[in-house]
LUMRO-14355 format. One record per residue (C-alpha): x, y, z. Coordinates in steps of 0.02 Angstrom, whole numbers. Layout:
residues N
site east->X&north->Y&up->Z
...
This chain:
residues 168
site east->0&north->0&up->0
site east->68&north->171&up->-47
site east->107&north->305&up->80
site east->-18&north->449&up->66
site east->47&north->616&up->2
site east->-7&north->708&up->159
site east->113&north->598&up->259
site east->264&north->662&up->163
site east->208&north->843&up->178
site east->177&north->826&up->365
site east->345&north->739&up->387
site east->434&north->880&up->296
site east->350&north->1011&up->406
site east->388&north->918&up->568
site east->569&north->883&up->519
site east->597&north->1061&up->456
site east->535&north->1130&up->622
site east->642&north->1005&up->719
site east->795&north->1045&up->614
site east->768&north->1233&up->635
site east->750&north->1215&up->824
site east->904&north->1104&up->835
site east->1008&north->1228&up->734
site east->943&north->1369&up->844
site east->988&north->1270&up->1002
site east->1164&north->1243&up->935
site east->1176&north->1430&up->898
site east->1118&north->1475&up->1074
site east->1240&north->1355&up->1155
site east->1390&north->1413&up->1053
site east->1343&north->1597&up->1077
site east->1328&north->1572&up->1264
site east->1497&north->1484&up->1271
site east->1579&north->1632&up->1183
site east->1483&north->1764&up->1282
site east->1417&north->1717&up->1455
site east->1305&north->1873&up->1449
site east->1220&north->1818&up->1287
site east->1031&north->1823&up->1306
site east->935&north->1706&up->1190
site east->760&north->1742&up->1128
site east->701&north->1589&up->1224
site east->770&north->1654&up->1389
site east->611&north->1730&up->1459
site east->649&north->1721&up->1646
site east->765&north->1631&up->1768
site east->648&north->1481&up->1768
site east->608&north->1487&up->1581
site east->780&north->1482&up->1504
site east->838&north->1376&up->1359
site east->1020&north->1433&up->1370
site east->1026&north->1373&up->1551
site east->972&north->1201&up->1490
site east->1083&north->1195&up->1335
site east->1239&north->1242&up->1433
site east->1204&north->1123&up->1578
site east->1297&north->958&up->1592
site east->1142&north->873&up->1517
site east->1154&north->982&up->1361
site east->1299&north->876&up->1296
site east->1292&north->690&up->1268
site east->1129&north->687&up->1367
site east->1232&north->708&up->1525
site east->1287&north->527&up->1509
site east->1430&north->522&up->1384
site east->1552&north->624&up->1487
site east->1536&north->504&up->1635
site east->1550&north->350&up->1525
site east->1676&north->400&up->1390
site east->1755&north->561&up->1454
site east->1732&north->747&up->1424
site east->1834&north->746&up->1263
site east->1750&north->595&up->1184
site east->1694&north->618&up->1004
site east->1520&north->565&up->1062
site east->1509&north->703&up->1194
site east->1427&north->825&up->1074
site east->1287&north->951&up->1103
site east->1118&north->865&up->1105
site east->1065&north->982&up->966
site east->1189&north->896&up->848
site east->1105&north->730&up->883
site east->940&north->817&up->845
site east->1006&north->883&up->679
site east->1061&north->708&up->628
site east->894&north->634&up->685
site east->786&north->758&up->587
site east->892&north->740&up->430
site east->880&north->549&up->443
site east->692&north->560&up->469
site east->676&north->671&up->316
site east->784&north->565&up->201
site east->713&north->396&up->253
site east->539&north->469&up->235
site east->564&north->469&up->46
site east->596&north->281&up->42
site east->446&north->169&up->11
site east->531&north->18&up->90
site east->471&north->-71&up->245
site east->651&north->-75&up->310
site east->657&north->116&up->303
site east->489&north->122&up->395
site east->555&north->5&up->531
site east->712&north->114&up->547
site east->605&north->271&up->557
site east->499&north->194&up->695
site east->651&north->128&up->789
site east->741&north->295&up->786
site east->581&north->381&up->840
site east->566&north->264&up->989
site east->745&north->308&up->1038
site east->705&north->494&up->1020
site east->552&north->473&up->1133
site east->659&north->385&up->1264
site east->783&north->529&up->1254
site east->643&north->657&up->1262
site east->566&north->577&up->1416
site east->736&north->569&up->1501
site east->777&north->750&up->1459
site east->602&north->809&up->1509
site east->629&north->729&up->1679
site east->797&north->819&up->1695
site east->719&north->982&up->1636
site east->576&north->985&up->1760
site east->640&north->889&up->1911
site east->828&north->919&up->1912
site east->851&north->1088&up->1828
site east->679&north->1154&up->1881
site east->668&north->1246&up->1717
site east->550&north->1262&up->1569
site east->633&north->1265&up->1398
site east->516&north->1312&up->1255
site east->635&north->1243&up->1124
site east->655&north->1079&up->1218
site east->471&north->1050&up->1250
site east->430&north->1090&up->1069
site east->556&north->960&up->1008
site east->481&north->832&up->1127
site east->310&north->864&up->1048
site east->383&north->854&up->872
site east->465&north->688&up->918
site east->298&north->623&up->981
site east->212&north->675&up->819
site east->348&north->589&up->717
site east->328&north->431&up->819
site east->142&north->425&up->779
site east->175&north->466&up->596
site east->308&north->330&up->583
site east->195&north->202&up->665
site east->56&north->243&up->543
site east->180&north->232&up->399
site east->240&north->59&up->451
site east->61&north->-4&up->469
site east->20&north->67&up->298
site east->173&north->-8&up->212
site east->159&north->-178&up->296
site east->-19&north->-194&up->233
site east->-89&north->-236&up->404
site east->-203&north->-87&up->387
site east->-294&north->-171&up->242
site east->-453&north->-269&up->264
site east->-456&north->-445&up->198
site east->-611&north->-485&up->102
site east->-671&north->-664&up->116
site east->-741&north->-741&up->-43
site east->-926&north->-783&up->-35
site east->-964&north->-953&up->34
site east->-828&north->-956&up->166
């Protein structure tokens, strides 16, 4: 069964927004590292501050890589770089009609949701902050998960009804 056209359009919108937010997050983090007085557009108050979140220890390697592999590990990158790779992968694989691509899309979405839940916990219960950019990416990741699930169901044909011949 073919993937509906609206699915591609919606995927492009979601991924474009996610990519833009990830690039913005990277910009905020690098600007803040160069200038500690830098004030980002998403820094609305002391408790609503994206730069506070992006420059925290959890803003790189999800706060895990440094402890496991060291501060200078190639994997200890800003979370926004992982987001950029994720949204590009979601966009590119979204053009493939294969079931393998759909499984990969769903799998990477599940990983992104796990990361989003982990980072949301850190955001609210450890940092006691509200980050508009972060929460928006969590919502985008949730929408992509639903879209990828629907895509896999559509491509695997399990969404089709089986018609029984008369007499059975």
